N, C-alpha and C positions, 0 to 999 in steps of 0.2 A: 444439470445431470438428469437423466430421467429417470421414471420409476423404476425403472428394471436395472440401472447401471449400481453397482454394487463395488465395494473395496476390491472384491475379488475380479470384476473385468475392467479397471483402470489399470493404466500403463504405468508402473511404480517409478517413482524417482530413485535411481541406483545408487545415489549418492549414502555414506554411511550415516548412520544417526548423528553422529558428532558433525558431520558437513551439514547435515539438513538443519540443526541445532545453531550453528554458525550462521549460515545464510538467514533463517528466521529472525534471530537476533540482529543481523546487520539490516535486515527488511524492516524491523521495527526500532530502526536508528538508536540503538542500545547500545553502551558499552558492555563488556565483560561485569566490572563492580557496578556499573546499575541494573544490570540483570541480577547479579549475585545480592544486591541489597533488597531488590524486589520479592526474590526467593526466599531470604533470611539464611542464605548459604554462603560459604568464603568462595571469593573469586577462581581459586584454585579448584575449588569442585566442578564451577562451570568449565574451566580449562580442562579438566579431566575428562567431562562429558562431550565437550567439542573435539577433543583428540582420542575418543572413543577408548582412553584407558577405564571407564567406569560409564555405567548409566543411571539413570535418575530412577529413585522409587517412586512407587504409583502415585504417592501423593503428591510427589515434586513435578512428576509428569503431566498431570493433572492443573499445577500451577504453572507453567511451563507454556502448555497449550493456551491457557487463557491469556497469559500476558503478551505472549507471541503472536495471539491471534490464528491459531493454525488448529489442526484437528491432533490429538494425541497419536492417533494411526497414523500420522503423517510424519511425526518425529520418528516414530519406532518403523517404519515400514515402508514409508514413503507413498502411501494412499492416502487419499482425504484432503481436507481443505489446506494449502499449502499459501506460502506468502505473497506469491507471483499472482495469484489470482485476483485476489485482494486490490493489490497494487496497481496490476493492468488497469482492473476495473474502476479505480480511483483516479486513474491518470487520465483514462479515456473520459469519465466523466467531467474532469477537471477541465480538459482541451474543448470539450465540445460546450462546457458551460461558458468557458471565456471566448471560444468563436462566437456565439449567440450573443454573446456582451459587445463584442468588437462589431458586430454589424448594427445592433441597436446605436452605439455610439457614432457610426459610420452615417448612419440614416439621421441622426440628429444633427450631425456636423453638415451634411448636405443641407438639412431643411435651414440651418442657421446662416450658412454660404447664402442661399437664396435669399433670404429676408434681408440680409446686409446687401446686397447688389439691388435689392429693389429701393431700400433706404437711399444708398449712393445715388441711384436713377433720379428720385425725388428732390435730392439735396441738389445735384448738378442740373435739376430741370429749374431750380428756385435762383441759381446765379446767372 
């Protein structure tokens, strides 16, 4: 995001607050019960938030944002740090690291194959 971009110039996530909350919980791989325990509320409270029957108070909203690694403004209004941004960045980083590791392993395998071929030639020459 550039310095001139702010929450008013972003395209908002048009899902409901409950929908965004549910998606963020899923992205964090938490069950309703697990999130409820972390926040010190009942599972029915989380379910009410996710079904848009009620909204979290400010103190719970801040805790939710921290636990789910999203911004409070994203939960409420659909602008700010969303879970998909982090998930995509982590996935891209993981794919890149695994690709580089695979490339190094391929180079090592090629060197090992070359060494084995040389050893076999020397062994055959002695026979």
